[in-house]
N, C-alpha and C positions, 0 to 999 in steps of 0.2 A: 599197271596194275589197276583193277576196276574199282571204281569207287563204291563204297558200302551202300550209299543211297541207291545207285544205279542197280546193284545187286538186289536190293530190297524191291525195287521196281519190277525186276525180272520175276522174283518170286510172287508179287501180287499179280502180275500179268499172266503168270503160268502157274496157277495153283494146283494143277494136276500133274505136274512135272516135278520129280524129286531133284533133278540136277541143279537148277538154280538155288535150292535150298542148301544142297551140298557145297556148291561153290561159296554161297555166302558164309557157311561155317568155316570152311577152310581159309577164307580171307580173314575172317575174324581172328582166327588162330595166328595167322601170320602177323596181324597187327597187334597182337597181345591182349586182345578183348576176350580173355578166356571164359569168363562167366557168360558173356553174350554168345560166344561159340558154343559153349555147352548147351545153352538154352536152344540154340538153332539145331544142333544135332538131335537134342531130345525131341524137339517137335518133328524133325525130319522122320525119326525112328517112329513116333506115334502115328504119323499120316502116311508113311511108305515103309512099312516093316520089311519089304522084301528088297529094299534097295540095299544090297549087300555091301557096298564100298563104305557106307557110313560107320558101320560098326568098328572097324579097325581105327579109322580116324577119331572117332569118338572115344574109344577106349583110351587111345594113345593120349588124347587131351586129358582125360580123367587122371591118368597116371602122372602126367605132368603136373596137375593140380593136386596131387597127393590124395587121390580119392580112389584107392585101390579097390575097396569093395564095390563101389559104384562101376569101376572098369570091369570087375569080374562079372558083374551082372550083364553089362553091355556085350562082353565077349561070349558068355554063355547064350545070350539071346541070339547073337549073330551066328554062333555055331550051329544053333537049331535051325535058323533060316537057311545056312549054307547047306546042311544036310537036306533039308526040304526041297530046295531048288536044284541040288545035285551040283553045287560048286565047290569041287575038291580043292581048288587052288585057295580060295577064301577060307575054306575050312581048315586048311592047314596053316594059314597065316595067323588066323584067329586062334587056333589051339597052341601055336607056338608063343604067342604073347600070353596067353593065359597060363600056360606052363611056367612062364618066366616070373609070374607075380608071386 
């Protein structure tokens, strides 16, 4: 399991790469650091809005945190991006979660 500090160093060394930020968010979720994970995903969405994988993970986290309205916003944004980039698989997954809320 990667150390959070190591992941933060990867983020700092690769500011134009969304993947280390995504990995950091996912690892924070695993460790139960939900608010810090939420902040990591929010920053990822702000800096890399077309990184589609983040939307489902961010929304699932928000549902876990009982923040359904925020999850709906993230899902709606993700659906718009999925349509824009033509990612039907992501669109289907995001829509499914939105429909279940």
